[in-house]
N, CA, C and O atoms as CSV, one atom per row, in Angstrom:
chain,resi,resn,atom,element,x,y,z
A,1,MET,N,N,0.832,-1.194,0.000
A,1,MET,CA,C,0.000,0.000,0.000
A,1,MET,C,C,0.874,1.254,0.000
A,1,MET,O,O,0.619,2.195,-0.752
A,2,LEU,N,N,1.909,1.263,0.850
A,2,LEU,CA,C,2.799,2.419,0.926
A,2,LEU,C,C,3.540,2.611,-0.388
A,2,LEU,O,O,3.774,3.741,-0.817
A,3,VAL,N,N,3.906,1.507,-1.026
A,3,VAL,CA,C,4.597,1.580,-2.319
A,3,VAL,C,C,3.670,2.204,-3.353
A,3,VAL,O,O,4.101,3.027,-4.161
A,4,LEU,N,N,2.412,1.820,-3.330
A,4,LEU,CA,C,1.439,2.382,-4.260
A,4,LEU,C,C,1.294,3.881,-4.067
A,4,LEU,O,O,1.233,4.633,-5.040
A,5,ILE,N,N,1.239,4.315,-2.827
A,5,ILE,CA,C,1.144,5.746,-2.525
A,5,ILE,C,C,2.358,6.490,-3.066
A,5,ILE,O,O,2.228,7.562,-3.657
A,6,LEU,N,N,3.544,5.911,-2.857
A,6,LEU,CA,C,4.759,6.562,-3.351
A,6,LEU,C,C,4.786,6.629,-4.872
A,6,LEU,O,O,5.202,7.642,-5.435
A,7,VAL,N,N,4.349,5.568,-5.546
A,7,VAL,CA,C,4.312,5.568,-7.012
A,7,VAL,C,C,3.347,6.636,-7.510
A,7,VAL,O,O,3.670,7.373,-8.442
A,8,VAL,N,N,2.179,6.728,-6.906
A,8,VAL,CA,C,1.206,7.755,-7.294
A,8,VAL,C,C,1.793,9.142,-7.079
A,8,VAL,O,O,1.607,10.035,-7.906
A,9,ASN,N,N,2.497,9.324,-5.976
A,9,ASN,CA,C,3.110,10.625,-5.704
A,9,ASN,C,C,4.139,10.985,-6.768
A,9,ASN,O,O,4.193,12.132,-7.212
A,10,ILE,N,N,4.945,10.034,-7.176
A,10,ILE,CA,C,5.963,10.293,-8.206
A,10,ILE,C,C,5.300,10.654,-9.526
A,10,ILE,O,O,5.732,11.587,-10.203
A,11,VAL,N,N,4.259,9.928,-9.896
A,11,VAL,CA,C,3.539,10.222,-11.139
A,11,VAL,C,C,2.938,11.621,-11.081
A,11,VAL,O,O,3.035,12.378,-12.047
A,12,LEU,N,N,2.328,11.962,-9.972
A,12,LEU,CA,C,1.745,13.297,-9.843
A,12,LEU,C,C,2.801,14.389,-9.915
A,12,LEU,O,O,2.568,15.447,-10.500
A,13,LEU,N,N,3.957,14.136,-9.324
A,13,LEU,CA,C,5.030,15.133,-9.393
A,13,LEU,C,C,5.496,15.340,-10.830
A,13,LEU,O,O,5.818,16.465,-11.212
A,14,LYS,N,N,5.540,14.282,-11.630
A,14,LYS,CA,C,5.952,14.417,-13.023
A,14,LYS,C,C,4.900,15.138,-13.846
A,14,LYS,O,O,5.236,15.880,-14.769
A,15,ILE,N,N,3.631,14.928,-13.523
A,15,ILE,CA,C,2.547,15.599,-14.250
A,15,ILE,C,C,2.586,17.102,-13.997
A,15,ILE,O,O,2.453,17.896,-14.928
A,16,PHE,N,N,2.768,17.492,-12.737
A,16,PHE,CA,C,2.791,18.906,-12.366
A,16,PHE,C,C,4.238,19.383,-12.304
A,16,PHE,O,O,4.766,19.647,-11.224
A,17,ALA,N,N,4.872,19.490,-13.457
A,17,ALA,CA,C,6.299,19.785,-13.510
A,17,ALA,C,C,6.624,21.269,-13.373
A,17,ALA,O,O,7.797,21.621,-13.240
A,18,LYS,N,N,5.650,22.126,-13.400
A,18,LYS,CA,C,5.940,23.550,-13.231
A,18,LYS,C,C,6.491,23.778,-11.833
A,18,LYS,O,O,6.049,23.142,-10.877
A,19,LYS,N,N,7.451,24.680,-11.712
A,19,LYS,CA,C,8.132,24.891,-10.437
A,19,LYS,C,C,7.186,25.317,-9.322
A,19,LYS,O,O,7.257,24.758,-8.227
A,20,ASN,N,N,6.312,26.275,-9.555
A,20,ASN,CA,C,5.415,26.747,-8.506
A,20,ASN,C,C,4.430,25.666,-8.084
A,20,ASN,O,O,4.222,25.428,-6.894
A,21,ASN,N,N,3.836,25.024,-9.061
A,21,ASN,CA,C,2.879,23.962,-8.753
A,21,ASN,C,C,3.572,22.774,-8.095
A,21,ASN,O,O,3.008,22.123,-7.215
A,22,MET,N,N,4.789,22.501,-8.526
A,22,MET,CA,C,5.516,21.353,-8.001
A,22,MET,C,C,5.847,21.536,-6.530
A,22,MET,O,O,5.740,20.589,-5.751
A,23,LYS,N,N,6.246,22.738,-6.138
A,23,LYS,CA,C,6.534,22.997,-4.730
A,23,LYS,C,C,5.290,22.832,-3.874
A,23,LYS,O,O,5.335,22.209,-2.813
A,24,ALA,N,N,4.192,23.385,-4.332
A,24,ALA,CA,C,2.938,23.279,-3.579
A,24,ALA,C,C,2.497,21.822,-3.489
A,24,ALA,O,O,2.081,21.363,-2.424
A,25,LEU,N,N,2.585,21.094,-4.599
A,25,LEU,CA,C,2.191,19.691,-4.605
A,25,LEU,C,C,3.109,18.863,-3.710
A,25,LEU,O,O,2.657,17.977,-2.986
A,26,LYS,N,N,4.397,19.164,-3.770
A,26,LYS,CA,C,5.356,18.441,-2.931
A,26,LYS,C,C,5.025,18.636,-1.453
A,26,LYS,O,O,5.073,17.683,-0.675
A,27,ASN,N,N,4.694,19.855,-1.067
A,27,ASN,CA,C,4.340,20.134,0.332
A,27,ASN,C,C,3.066,19.387,0.735
A,27,ASN,O,O,2.992,18.820,1.826
A,28,ILE,N,N,2.079,19.389,-0.139
A,28,ILE,CA,C,0.824,18.692,0.158
A,28,ILE,C,C,1.072,17.198,0.305
A,28,ILE,O,O,0.591,16.578,1.254
A,29,LEU,N,N,1.816,16.617,-0.625
A,29,LEU,CA,C,2.081,15.178,-0.580
A,29,LEU,C,C,2.898,14.796,0.639
A,29,LEU,O,O,2.637,13.771,1.269
A,30,SER,N,N,3.882,15.612,0.975
A,30,SER,CA,C,4.697,15.324,2.155
A,30,SER,C,C,3.851,15.305,3.420
A,30,SER,O,O,4.008,14.425,4.267
A,31,LYS,N,N,2.961,16.271,3.546
A,31,LYS,CA,C,2.081,16.330,4.714
A,31,LYS,C,C,1.149,15.125,4.763
A,31,LYS,O,O,0.909,14.565,5.832
A,32,GLN,N,N,0.624,14.726,3.607
A,32,GLN,CA,C,-0.295,13.585,3.567
A,32,GLN,C,C,0.412,12.291,3.950
A,32,GLN,O,O,-0.149,11.462,4.667
A,33,ILE,N,N,1.631,12.119,3.476
A,33,ILE,CA,C,2.383,10.900,3.803
A,33,ILE,C,C,2.700,10.870,5.289
A,33,ILE,O,O,2.538,9.831,5.929
A,34,LYS,N,N,3.145,11.979,5.848
A,34,LYS,CA,C,3.492,12.032,7.265
A,34,LYS,C,C,2.278,11.783,8.154
A,34,LYS,O,O,2.408,11.184,9.222
A,35,ASN,N,N,1.104,12.235,7.727
A,35,ASN,CA,C,-0.097,12.104,8.538
A,35,ASN,C,C,-0.881,10.823,8.286
A,35,ASN,O,O,-1.903,10.590,8.933
A,36,SER,N,N,-0.424,9.993,7.365
A,36,SER,CA,C,-1.174,8.779,7.060
A,36,SER,C,C,-1.089,7.788,8.218
A,36,SER,O,O,-0.081,7.719,8.922
A,37,SER,N,N,-2.153,7.033,8.399
A,37,SER,CA,C,-2.186,6.061,9.500
A,37,SER,C,C,-1.141,4.976,9.298
A,37,SER,O,O,-0.616,4.436,10.271
A,38,MET,N,N,-0.835,4.652,8.053
A,38,MET,CA,C,0.174,3.634,7.788
A,38,MET,C,C,1.556,4.096,8.265
A,38,MET,O,O,2.317,3.307,8.825
A,39,MET,N,N,1.873,5.355,8.046
A,39,MET,CA,C,3.159,5.886,8.503
A,39,MET,C,C,3.216,5.914,10.019
A,39,MET,O,O,4.264,5.640,10.604
A,40,LYS,N,N,2.099,6.241,10.664
A,40,LYS,CA,C,2.060,6.247,12.123
A,40,LYS,C,C,2.284,4.846,12.667
A,40,LYS,O,O,3.010,4.666,13.644
A,41,GLU,N,N,1.660,3.848,12.035
A,41,GLU,CA,C,1.836,2.465,12.472
A,41,GLU,C,C,3.266,1.989,12.241
A,41,GLU,O,O,3.834,1.293,13.082
A,42,ALA,N,N,3.843,2.358,11.118
A,42,ALA,CA,C,5.224,1.975,10.841
A,42,ALA,C,C,6.168,2.626,11.848
A,42,ALA,O,O,7.101,1.985,12.332
A,43,SER,N,N,5.931,3.889,12.159
A,43,SER,CA,C,6.756,4.578,13.151
A,43,SER,C,C,6.618,3.928,14.524
A,43,SER,O,O,7.606,3.766,15.241
A,44,ALA,N,N,5.402,3.559,14.887
A,44,ALA,CA,C,5.176,2.900,16.178
A,44,ALA,C,C,5.922,1.576,16.233
A,44,ALA,O,O,6.502,1.234,17.263
A,45,GLY,N,N,5.912,0.832,15.141
A,45,GLY,CA,C,6.630,-0.439,15.097
A,45,GLY,C,C,8.127,-0.263,15.273
A,45,GLY,O,O,8.778,-1.056,15.954
A,46,ILE,N,N,8.665,0.769,14.665
A,46,ILE,CA,C,10.099,1.051,14.801
A,46,ILE,C,C,10.426,1.453,16.230
A,46,ILE,O,O,11.441,1.022,16.778
A,47,ILE,N,N,9.586,2.268,16.832
A,47,ILE,CA,C,9.794,2.698,18.224
A,47,ILE,C,C,9.717,1.501,19.170
A,47,ILE,O,O,10.521,1.387,20.095
A,48,ILE,N,N,8.756,0.612,18.941
A,48,ILE,CA,C,8.619,-0.575,19.791
A,48,ILE,C,C,9.853,-1.462,19.673
A,48,ILE,O,O,10.368,-1.948,20.679
A,49,ALA,N,N,10.325,-1.674,18.455
A,49,ALA,CA,C,11.526,-2.493,18.260
A,49,ALA,C,C,12.728,-1.861,18.962
A,49,ALA,O,O,13.516,-2.557,19.602
A,50,TYR,N,N,12.865,-0.549,18.840
A,50,TYR,CA,C,13.977,0.137,19.502
A,50,TYR,C,C,13.836,0.031,21.023
A,50,TYR,O,O,14.822,-0.210,21.720
A,51,ALA,N,N,12.623,0.208,21.536
A,51,ALA,CA,C,12.403,0.129,22.984
A,51,ALA,C,C,12.721,-1.274,23.511
A,51,ALA,O,O,13.318,-1.413,24.578
A,52,ASN,N,N,12.326,-2.306,22.772
A,52,ASN,CA,C,12.641,-3.673,23.199
A,52,ASN,C,C,14.134,-3.914,23.225
A,52,ASN,O,O,14.650,-4.541,24.151
A,53,ASN,N,N,14.829,-3.425,22.221
A,53,ASN,CA,C,16.282,-3.551,22.201
A,53,ASN,C,C,16.900,-2.782,23.369
A,53,ASN,O,O,17.840,-3.256,24.007
A,54,LEU,N,N,16.372,-1.613,23.635
A,54,LEU,CA,C,16.848,-0.790,24.745
A,54,LEU,C,C,16.651,-1.514,26.078
A,54,LEU,O,O,17.544,-1.513,26.925
A,55,LEU,N,N,15.490,-2.127,26.260
A,55,LEU,CA,C,15.212,-2.855,27.499
A,55,LEU,C,C,16.166,-4.037,27.669
A,55,LEU,O,O,16.650,-4.299,28.771
A,56,LYS,N,N,16.428,-4.735,26.591
A,56,LYS,CA,C,17.279,-5.927,26.676
A,56,LYS,C,C,18.750,-5.593,26.832
A,56,LYS,O,O,19.452,-6.236,27.611
A,57,GLU,N,N,19.219,-4.605,26.108
A,57,GLU,CA,C,20.653,-4.367,26.024
A,57,GLU,C,C,21.188,-3.307,26.989
A,57,GLU,O,O,22.282,-3.465,27.532
A,58,LYS,N,N,20.444,-2.249,27.204
A,58,LYS,CA,C,21.027,-1.115,27.915
A,58,LYS,C,C,20.390,-0.813,29.268
A,58,LYS,O,O,21.102,-0.574,30.243
A,59,ILE,N,N,19.097,-0.819,29.337
A,59,ILE,CA,C,18.422,-0.301,30.526
A,59,ILE,C,C,18.296,-1.343,31.618
A,59,ILE,O,O,18.766,-1.125,32.734
A,60,CYS,N,N,17.681,-2.453,31.323
A,60,CYS,CA,C,17.305,-3.414,32.369
A,60,CYS,C,C,18.002,-4.743,32.140
A,60,CYS,O,O,17.411,-5.676,31.595
A,61,LEU,N,N,19.219,-4.826,32.544
A,61,LEU,CA,C,19.982,-6.048,32.312
A,61,LEU,C,C,19.394,-7.234,33.052
A,61,LEU,O,O,19.588,-8.374,32.629
A,62,ASN,N,N,18.681,-7.000,34.142
A,62,ASN,CA,C,18.089,-8.097,34.909
A,62,ASN,C,C,16.720,-8.507,34.385
A,62,ASN,O,O,16.134,-9.467,34.887
A,63,THR,N,N,16.203,-7.805,33.394
A,63,THR,CA,C,14.838,-8.077,32.925
A,63,THR,C,C,14.817,-8.497,31.459
A,63,THR,O,O,13.864,-8.185,30.746
A,64,LYS,N,N,15.837,-9.189,31.005
A,64,LYS,CA,C,15.935,-9.508,29.577
A,64,LYS,C,C,14.690,-10.175,29.009
A,64,LYS,O,O,14.250,-9.826,27.914
A,65,ASN,N,N,14.123,-11.117,29.727
A,65,ASN,CA,C,12.955,-11.818,29.199
A,65,ASN,C,C,11.691,-11.505,29.995
A,65,ASN,O,O,10.672,-12.176,29.832
A,66,GLU,N,N,11.753,-10.514,30.833
A,66,GLU,CA,C,10.625,-10.237,31.714
A,66,GLU,C,C,9.875,-8.954,31.377
A,66,GLU,O,O,8.820,-8.694,31.956
A,67,ALA,N,N,10.387,-8.155,30.466
A,67,ALA,CA,C,9.726,-6.906,30.090
A,67,ALA,C,C,9.765,-6.758,28.579
A,67,ALA,O,O,10.747,-7.106,27.924
A,68,ARG,N,N,8.660,-6.227,28.038
A,68,ARG,CA,C,8.575,-6.084,26.594
A,68,ARG,C,C,7.689,-4.900,26.239
A,68,ARG,O,O,6.592,-4.748,26.777
A,69,ALA,N,N,8.173,-4.061,25.326
A,69,ALA,CA,C,7.365,-2.954,24.817
A,69,ALA,C,C,6.284,-3.541,23.916
A,69,ALA,O,O,6.561,-4.400,23.077
A,70,MET,N,N,5.058,-3.073,24.094
A,70,MET,CA,C,3.926,-3.671,23.389
A,70,MET,C,C,3.245,-2.720,22.400
A,70,MET,O,O,2.807,-3.147,21.331
A,71,GLN,N,N,3.158,-1.434,22.752
A,71,GLN,CA,C,2.338,-0.518,21.963
A,71,GLN,C,C,2.801,0.909,22.167
A,71,GLN,O,O,3.306,1.264,23.233
A,72,VAL,N,N,2.628,1.722,21.143
A,72,VAL,CA,C,2.807,3.172,21.238
A,72,VAL,C,C,1.524,3.807,20.748
A,72,VAL,O,O,1.088,3.574,19.620
A,73,LYS,N,N,0.926,4.613,21.606
A,73,LYS,CA,C,-0.310,5.287,21.236
A,73,LYS,C,C,-0.394,6.593,22.025
A,73,LYS,O,O,-0.202,6.609,23.241
A,74,ASN,N,N,-0.678,7.672,21.326
A,74,ASN,CA,C,-0.803,8.997,21.950
A,74,ASN,C,C,0.413,9.355,22.799
A,74,ASN,O,O,0.280,9.843,23.922
A,75,LYS,N,N,1.585,9.107,22.252
A,75,LYS,CA,C,2.864,9.419,22.903
A,75,LYS,C,C,3.065,8.666,24.214
A,75,LYS,O,O,3.815,9.106,25.086
A,76,THR,N,N,2.384,7.519,24.344
A,76,THR,CA,C,2.522,6.674,25.530
A,76,THR,C,C,3.026,5.306,25.089
A,76,THR,O,O,2.429,4.656,24.231
A,77,LEU,N,N,4.124,4.885,25.685
A,77,LEU,CA,C,4.687,3.563,25.429
A,77,LEU,C,C,4.139,2.602,26.477
A,77,LEU,O,O,4.232,2.867,27.675
A,78,THR,N,N,3.570,1.494,26.030
A,78,THR,CA,C,3.055,0.484,26.941
A,78,THR,C,C,4.064,-0.646,27.035
A,78,THR,O,O,4.481,-1.206,26.021
A,79,ILE,N,N,4.454,-0.977,28.265
A,79,ILE,CA,C,5.415,-2.054,28.511
A,79,ILE,C,C,4.744,-3.108,29.379
A,79,ILE,O,O,4.192,-2.797,30.435
A,80,ALA,N,N,4.799,-4.360,28.924
A,80,ALA,CA,C,4.292,-5.481,29.718
A,80,ALA,C,C,5.445,-6.038,30.535
A,80,ALA,O,O,6.565,-6.166,30.041
A,81,CYS,N,N,5.164,-6.367,31.781
A,81,CYS,CA,C,6.204,-6.822,32.697
A,81,CYS,C,C,5.703,-8.050,33.450
A,81,CYS,O,O,4.558,-8.079,33.899
A,82,LEU,N,N,6.567,-9.076,33.590
A,82,LEU,CA,C,6.144,-10.337,34.176
A,82,LEU,C,C,6.234,-10.398,35.697
A,82,LEU,O,O,5.477,-11.136,36.327
A,83,ASN,N,N,7.145,-9.636,36.297
A,83,ASN,CA,C,7.216,-9.717,37.765
A,83,ASN,C,C,7.417,-8.345,38.393
A,83,ASN,O,O,7.776,-7.379,37.719
A,84,GLU,N,N,7.184,-8.283,39.668
A,84,GLU,CA,C,7.177,-7.020,40.405
A,84,GLU,C,C,8.566,-6.384,40.503
A,84,GLU,O,O,8.694,-5.162,40.429
A,85,ASN,N,N,9.605,-7.208,40.669
A,85,ASN,CA,C,10.967,-6.662,40.758
A,85,ASN,C,C,11.366,-5.960,39.465
A,85,ASN,O,O,11.967,-4.886,39.493
A,86,SER,N,N,11.033,-6.563,38.349
A,86,SER,CA,C,11.323,-5.941,37.058
A,86,SER,C,C,10.533,-4.652,36.884
A,86,SER,O,O,11.038,-3.665,36.349
A,87,LEU,N,N,9.298,-4.676,37.341
A,87,LEU,CA,C,8.457,-3.480,37.255
A,87,LEU,C,C,9.065,-2.328,38.055
A,87,LEU,O,O,9.093,-1.190,37.584
A,88,LYS,N,N,9.546,-2.619,39.251
A,88,LYS,CA,C,10.186,-1.582,40.075
A,88,LYS,C,C,11.430,-1.030,39.386
A,88,LYS,O,O,11.665,0.178,39.379
A,89,GLU,N,N,12.223,-1.928,38.809
A,89,GLU,CA,C,13.437,-1.495,38.119
A,89,GLU,C,C,13.097,-0.606,36.926
A,89,GLU,O,O,13.764,0.399,36.680
A,90,LEU,N,N,12.060,-0.984,36.190
A,90,LEU,CA,C,11.641,-0.164,35.050
A,90,LEU,C,C,11.154,1.207,35.498
A,90,LEU,O,O,11.494,2.220,34.888
A,91,LYS,N,N,10.366,1.240,36.555
A,91,LYS,CA,C,9.854,2.526,37.045
A,91,LYS,C,C,10.993,3.425,37.519
A,91,LYS,O,O,10.938,4.643,37.344
A,92,ASN,N,N,12.021,2.833,38.115
A,92,ASN,CA,C,13.176,3.631,38.552
A,92,ASN,C,C,13.931,4.225,37.364
A,92,ASN,O,O,14.533,5.293,37.471
A,93,LYS,N,N,13.893,3.532,36.247
A,93,LYS,CA,C,14.637,3.982,35.065
A,93,LYS,C,C,13.732,4.584,33.996
A,93,LYS,O,O,14.141,4.730,32.843
A,94,GLU,N,N,12.519,4.929,34.369
A,94,GLU,CA,C,11.537,5.431,33.404
A,94,GLU,C,C,12.042,6.666,32.656
A,94,GLU,O,O,11.921,6.734,31.433
A,95,ASN,N,N,12.596,7.628,33.364
A,95,ASN,CA,C,13.081,8.843,32.702
A,95,ASN,C,C,14.214,8.532,31.736
A,95,ASN,O,O,14.300,9.140,30.669
A,96,ASP,N,N,15.083,7.593,32.094
A,96,ASP,CA,C,16.169,7.197,31.194
A,96,ASP,C,C,15.619,6.580,29.909
A,96,ASP,O,O,16.111,6.858,28.815
A,97,ILE,N,N,14.599,5.744,30.054
A,97,ILE,CA,C,13.989,5.101,28.886
A,97,ILE,C,C,13.369,6.159,27.970
A,97,ILE,O,O,13.610,6.161,26.763
A,98,ILE,N,N,12.579,7.046,28.546
A,98,ILE,CA,C,11.921,8.092,27.756
A,98,ILE,C,C,12.952,8.990,27.076
A,98,ILE,O,O,12.828,9.285,25.887
A,99,ASN,N,N,13.959,9.421,27.817
A,99,ASN,CA,C,14.980,10.299,27.244
A,99,ASN,C,C,15.754,9.612,26.126
A,99,ASN,O,O,16.047,10.228,25.102
A,100,ASN,N,N,16.085,8.339,26.318
A,100,ASN,CA,C,16.834,7.611,25.301
A,100,ASN,C,C,16.027,7.478,24.017
A,100,ASN,O,O,16.569,7.664,22.928
A,101,ILE,N,N,14.748,7.159,24.127
A,101,ILE,CA,C,13.896,7.040,22.937
A,101,ILE,C,C,13.743,8.396,22.257
A,101,ILE,O,O,13.825,8.487,21.032
A,102,ASN,N,N,13.524,9.441,23.034
A,102,ASN,CA,C,13.351,10.773,22.447
A,102,ASN,C,C,14.629,11.300,21.811
A,102,ASN,O,O,14.563,12.092,20.871
A,103,GLN,N,N,15.781,10.880,22.298
A,103,GLN,CA,C,17.038,11.270,21.665
A,103,GLN,C,C,17.227,10.547,20.335
A,103,GLN,O,O,17.760,11.111,19.379
A,104,GLN,N,N,16.786,9.301,20.288
A,104,GLN,CA,C,16.936,8.513,19.071
A,104,GLN,C,C,15.965,8.969,17.986
A,104,GLN,O,O,16.302,8.947,16.802
A,105,PHE,N,N,14.779,9.375,18.377
A,105,PHE,CA,C,13.748,9.792,17.434
A,105,PHE,C,C,13.491,11.290,17.626
A,105,PHE,O,O,14.360,12.008,18.121
A,106,VAL,N,N,12.338,11.748,17.250
A,106,VAL,CA,C,11.973,13.158,17.401
A,106,VAL,C,C,11.684,13.444,18.871
A,106,VAL,O,O,11.171,12.587,19.591
A,107,LYS,N,N,12.020,14.666,19.311
A,107,LYS,CA,C,11.705,15.032,20.693
A,107,LYS,C,C,10.222,14.836,20.959
A,107,LYS,O,O,9.386,15.039,20.079
A,108,ASN,N,N,9.911,14.439,22.183
A,108,ASN,CA,C,8.541,14.196,22.630
A,108,ASN,C,C,7.834,13.095,21.839
A,108,ASN,O,O,6.611,13.112,21.700
A,109,THR,N,N,8.606,12.142,21.322
A,109,THR,CA,C,8.000,10.964,20.698
A,109,THR,C,C,7.235,10.191,21.758
A,109,THR,O,O,6.109,9.748,21.530
A,110,ILE,N,N,7.863,10.034,22.926
A,110,ILE,CA,C,7.247,9.362,24.065
A,110,ILE,C,C,7.232,10.350,25.225
A,110,ILE,O,O,8.261,10.933,25.566
A,111,GLU,N,N,6.068,10.534,25.823
A,111,GLU,CA,C,5.954,11.428,26.976
A,111,GLU,C,C,5.775,10.678,28.285
A,111,GLU,O,O,6.151,11.171,29.348
A,112,LYS,N,N,5.190,9.463,28.204
A,112,LYS,CA,C,5.008,8.694,29.429
A,112,LYS,C,C,5.004,7.201,29.099
A,112,LYS,O,O,4.894,6.797,27.941
A,113,ILE,N,N,5.126,6.406,30.146
A,113,ILE,CA,C,5.114,4.952,30.014
A,113,ILE,C,C,3.976,4.395,30.843
A,113,ILE,O,O,3.764,4.793,31.988
A,114,ARG,N,N,3.255,3.478,30.250
A,114,ARG,CA,C,2.191,2.753,30.936
A,114,ARG,C,C,2.668,1.322,31.123
A,114,ARG,O,O,3.250,0.735,30.210
A,115,TYR,N,N,2.425,0.759,32.300
A,115,TYR,CA,C,2.912,-0.582,32.597
A,115,TYR,C,C,1.755,-1.560,32.712
A,115,TYR,O,O,0.715,-1.246,33.292
A,116,LEU,N,N,1.947,-2.746,32.155
A,116,LEU,CA,C,1.010,-3.852,32.320
A,116,LEU,C,C,1.733,-4.914,33.135
A,116,LEU,O,O,2.811,-5.372,32.756
A,117,ALA,N,N,1.139,-5.299,34.248
A,117,ALA,CA,C,1.792,-6.308,35.095
A,117,ALA,C,C,0.901,-7.518,35.263
A,117,ALA,O,O,1.277,-8.472,35.943
């Protein structure tokens, strides 16, 4: 689906080859692509993968198989946790997790973390 959107965008850009129209069309298309639900879902998937890697490798060395990022919605990262000790460790490092994700991506990508225990 995303490939189809990109192909249509390229065709439209070639049709409207005038400089003034092309700039306006380029701006409209860029905004539409950024705001599409597919792009939001793809971005959420990338953030979740990065958060899981962060949990396993850098933040919670004691929780390798006990915590997992599950969802990103409305700038909230949801993390599922299997035991209480891991949950406490995650809560202690919550600001580090949020800051690390926001440094890797756009500022304020994640504003808070929700925990499922």
